[in-house]
C-alpha positions in Angstrom: 50.1 -32.1 6.0 53.8 -31.1 6.7 54.4 -28.5 9.3 56.2 -26.1 6.9 53.1 -26.1 4.6 50.8 -24.9 7.2 51.8 -21.0 7.0 51.5 -21.2 3.1 47.8 -22.7 3.4 47.1 -20.1 6.3 48.4 -17.2 3.9 46.2 -18.3 0.9 43.4 -18.8 3.2 43.5 -15.2 4.4 43.7 -13.9 0.9 40.5 -15.8 -0.1 38.6 -14.7 3.0 39.5 -11.0 2.2 38.5 -11.4 -1.4 35.2 -13.1 -0.5 34.4 -10.3 2.0 34.7 -7.8 -0.7 32.4 -9.6 -3.1 28.7 -9.1 -3.5 26.7 -11.4 -1.2 23.3 -11.6 0.4 23.9 -9.3 3.4 26.0 -6.8 1.4 23.2 -6.6 -1.1 20.3 -6.4 1.5 18.8 -3.4 3.0 16.2 -2.9 5.7 14.4 0.3 6.7 11.5 2.4 7.8 9.0 4.5 6.0 6.8 7.5 7.0 4.3 9.3 5.0 0.8 10.1 4.1 -2.1 7.9 2.8 -5.4 8.8 1.0 -8.3 7.3 -0.9 -10.0 7.7 -4.2 -13.5 6.5 -4.8 -17.1 7.3 -4.6 -16.6 9.4 -1.6 -13.6 11.3 -2.9 -13.4 11.5 -6.6 -11.1 14.4 -7.7 -9.2 15.6 -4.5 -5.7 14.3 -4.1 -4.5 14.2 -0.5 -8.0 15.1 0.7 -8.4 13.6 4.3 -4.9 12.0 4.2 -3.5 10.2 7.2 -0.3 9.4 8.7 0.9 6.0 7.6 4.2 4.2 7.8 5.9 0.7 7.5 8.9 -1.5 7.1 11.0 -2.2 3.9 13.3 -4.8 2.7 15.5 -4.3 -0.4 17.8 -6.9 -2.2 19.9 -5.3 -4.9 20.2 -7.6 -8.0 22.3 -5.0 -9.7 23.0 -1.5 -10.0 19.6 -0.9 -12.3 17.5 -3.5 -10.7 16.3 -3.9 -7.0 13.8 -6.4 -5.4 11.6 -4.7 -2.8 9.1 -6.0 -0.2 7.0 -3.6 2.0 4.7 -3.9 5.0 2.4 -0.6 5.2 0.0 0.4 7.7 -2.3 3.4 7.6 -5.8 4.5 7.2 -8.3 6.1 4.7 -11.5 8.1 5.0 -14.1 10.0 2.9 -17.3 12.0 3.6 -20.0 13.3 1.6 -20.6 16.1 3.8 -17.4 17.6 2.2 -18.5 17.2 -1.4 -19.2 20.0 -3.8 -22.0 18.2 -5.7 -25.4 18.6 -3.9 -26.4 15.1 -5.1 -23.4 13.6 -3.0 -24.2 15.8 0.0 -27.6 14.5 0.0 -26.4 11.0 -0.2 -24.8 11.6 3.3 -22.4 8.5 3.4 -19.1 8.5 5.1 -16.6 5.8 6.1 -13.0 5.3 7.5 -10.9 2.2 7.3 -7.5 0.9 8.5 -5.3 -0.4 5.7 -2.7 -3.1 6.3 -0.7 -4.0 3.3 2.0 -6.7 2.3 3.5 -6.2 -1.2 6.7 -7.1 -3.3 8.1 -6.2 -6.6 10.9 -4.3 -8.2 12.6 -0.9 -8.4 14.0 -0.1 -11.8 16.4 2.5 -11.7 17.0 5.2 -14.5 20.6 5.5 -13.6 23.1 3.0 -12.0 23.1 3.1 -8.4 25.7 1.8 -6.2 26.8 2.2 -2.4 30.0 4.2 -1.9 30.5 5.2 -5.5 30.5 8.8 -6.3 29.4 8.3 -9.9 26.4 6.4 -8.7 25.1 7.9 -5.7 21.6 8.7 -6.8 18.7 7.8 -9.3 15.1 8.2 -9.9 13.1 4.9 -10.3 10.0 3.3 -11.3 8.3 1.1 -8.7 5.9 -1.8 -9.6 4.6 -4.3 -7.1 1.9 -6.8 -6.3 0.4 -7.8 -2.9 -2.5 -8.1 -0.5 -4.2 -5.5 1.9 -6.7 -5.7 4.8 -9.6 -3.2 4.9 -12.5 -3.0 7.3 -14.8 0.0 6.3 -16.4 1.6 9.3 -18.7 4.3 10.0 -19.7 6.2 13.3 -23.3 6.3 14.5 -24.4 7.5 17.7 -20.8 7.8 19.0 -20.1 4.2 18.2 -18.0 2.7 15.4 -19.9 0.1 13.3 -18.3 -2.3 10.9 -20.2 -2.0 7.6 -19.2 -5.2 5.8 -20.8 -7.5 8.2 -24.3 -5.6 8.0 -24.5 -5.9 4.1 -25.7 -2.4 3.6 -26.1 -3.1 -0.1 -28.4 -6.0 0.7 -25.7 -8.7 0.1 -27.3 -12.1 1.0 -30.9 -10.9 1.1 -33.7 -11.4 -1.7 -32.6 -8.1 -3.3 -29.0 -9.1 -3.7 -27.9 -12.8 -3.5 -24.1 -11.9 -3.6 -22.1 -12.8 -0.7 -20.4 -10.2 1.6 -17.2 -8.9 0.0 -13.8 -9.9 1.5 -11.8 -7.8 3.7 -8.7 -9.1 2.0 -8.1 -7.8 -1.4 -5.3 -7.7 -4.2 -3.6 -4.4 -5.0 -1.1 -3.3 -7.5 1.1 -0.4 -6.4 2.6 1.6 -9.1 4.8 4.7 -8.6 7.8 6.8 -9.2 10.6 7.7 -6.7 14.1 9.1 -6.2 16.9 7.7 -4.0 20.3 8.8 -2.9 23.1 7.1 -0.9 24.4 8.8 2.4 27.7 7.3 2.7 28.4 3.6 2.1 25.5 2.1 4.0 22.5 4.3 4.2 20.1 5.2 1.6 17.3 7.8 1.7 14.4 7.9 -0.8 10.8 9.4 -1.5 8.2 8.0 -3.6 4.5 8.1 -4.3 2.6 5.0 -5.6 -1.1 4.6 -6.4 -2.6 1.2 -5.5 -4.9 -0.2 -8.1 -7.4 -2.4 -6.4 -10.0 -4.9 -7.7 -12.7 -3.9 -5.3 -15.3 -1.3 -5.2 -16.0 -1.8 -1.4 -13.1 0.0 0.2 -15.7 2.5 1.1 -18.6 0.1 1.4 -20.2 1.8 -1.6 -20.9 0.2 -5.2 -24.4 -0.3 -6.3 -25.9 2.4 -8.5 -29.0 2.5 -6.7 -30.4 2.3 -3.2 -32.1 -0.9 -2.0 -35.2 -1.0 0.0 -34.1 -0.3 3.8 -37.3 -2.4 4.9 -36.2 -5.4 3.1 -32.7 -5.2 4.5 -33.9 -4.3 7.9 -36.1 -7.4 7.8 -33.3 -9.7 7.1 -30.4 -8.1 8.5 -31.6 -6.0 11.3 -32.8 -2.3 11.9 -29.2 -0.9 12.0 -28.4 -2.6 8.5 -31.6 -1.0 7.2 -30.8 2.4 8.6 -27.2 2.5 7.2 -28.3 1.2 3.8 -29.8 4.7 3.0 -28.6 7.6 4.9 -29.7 10.2 2.3 -31.0 13.4 3.7 -34.3 13.3 1.8 -34.7 9.5 2.3 -35.3 8.9 -1.4 -34.8 5.2 -2.1 -34.3 5.8 -5.6 -31.4 8.1 -5.4 -27.9 7.1 -6.6 -25.8 5.2 -4.0 -22.5 4.7 -6.0 -20.8 4.1 -9.5 -20.2 0.4 -10.0 -18.2 1.1 -13.3 -15.1 2.1 -11.3 -12.9 0.5 -8.6 -11.4 2.2 -5.5 -7.8 3.3 -5.1 -5.6 4.4 -2.4 -2.4 6.2 -2.6 0.9 6.2 -0.3 3.4 9.1 -0.5 6.4 8.7 1.9 10.0 9.1 2.8 12.2 6.0 3.6 15.5 5.6 5.1 17.4 2.1 4.7 20.4 0.6 6.2 22.5 -2.0 4.4 23.0 -5.2 6.4 26.5 -6.1 5.2 29.6 -4.1 3.9 32.4 -4.4 1.4 30.7 -4.8 -1.9 29.3 -2.8 -4.7 26.1 -3.7 -6.6 27.0 -5.6 -9.8 27.0 -3.4 -12.8 25.0 -4.5 -15.8 26.8 -5.4 -19.0 
């Protein structure tokens, strides 16, 4: 290469780099952030009370903006849920006398579909409502407190799992969930986004609260095969009627997260591609 051609190559190289820096790329389309909100459960021990016994929850979020109407979103969420028959209005449920609490650890991924185009730094596209749909897995461990000590219910087989009265294996603490929700978000400048949403988690288990069976099993049988504590916790009804109703096996358990999130864009210099 001749010496006089070097400035020309350098000049066009600068133009190329400047142009590339302003194009959409992995970092400029990516966001990371944190979320804080409330989590609660819907199931046999809380049928019709939204936000009843809700607990503080939070997590981390990553977004990749495919274009102004569609975003990939991945979350890690951690919180807890709980329910108590002592707070029920139905005398039958009060007599059942069950309770539980469980930590929830969730990893999910899916999409946000924007009702309106959304772009960083573009005044005409600074905010939008969206639909959220995801799929993932969560960890649960239903516990109860007896004599001042926490007891893990899954290992005890309180519904006779693994005994002569119920030959099914104990349920898994890892389960699949489908978060489905609505939200809204707005850009705060060119690199920060704030959003709020609420999403209900459809699950495929009825054991988030350790309660599924329609009837009680004989505590004596469970105690003989799983121990006295398992027998005691299998039927905690006040009147000790072993023919009472324990749960509703026709419905699954759900949990809900409602939170606020703030995210930060990793790169600069682009606008999300507009759909054609």
